[in-house]
C-alpha positions, 0 to 999 in steps of 0.5 A: 554276752560278756566277751571279757570272760571268753578273753580270760579263758583264751588267755589261760589256755594260751599260757598253759599251752606255752608252758607245756610246749616249753616243758616239752622242749626242755625235756626233749633236750635233757632226755636226748643226751646219751646215758653212760654205760654202767659197769657190770656188778660182779662179786670178785674176790682175790687171794695169793696162795704160794706166790700165785694170785687167784681172782674168782668171779663169785657172782653177779653179771659176767665181765667182758673179756676186753676189761682191763686188769692192772696188777701192781707188784711193789710199784711195778704195774703190768697191764693185761686184759681179762681175755689174756689172763682167763683160761681159754676154756673159760673164755670160749663164751666171750665172758668171765662168768660166775665160778670162773677164776683167773690165775697167774704167778707173781714171779712171772710178773716181776721176775725171780727174787722179787719180794712181792710185799704187796700185790694190788689189783684193779679191774676196769670195765672195757665198755664203761671204763669204771672200776669193777674191783680194786684190792690189795693182797 
């Protein structure tokens, strides 16, 4: 019987075993890192009507009430949460859902006599800290 043929087969099987083992270790390390949360995909639009800012959630995923709203009126930035600005009837379920809107008066933010040339709005998801909406009116 020829022992050289058996030696090559054993060597190949051992090399294959080491390769599979190494790949398993690398895959385990890479896959054990936590993945980042993704921001909800929501279709949000905004407008200004007679000095009132109206932000409407037109569809997509609901937005959590702890998401942050940054309102920039002529360079003066005010910070709120969605829960603070959303009507209490809409906020009862804990989410800013489709068809619900946020309304606030610009004069309440900057005071009477302000020009309010530009109004910038940024909504940041509370869990992932990613921007959901950014726009200027």
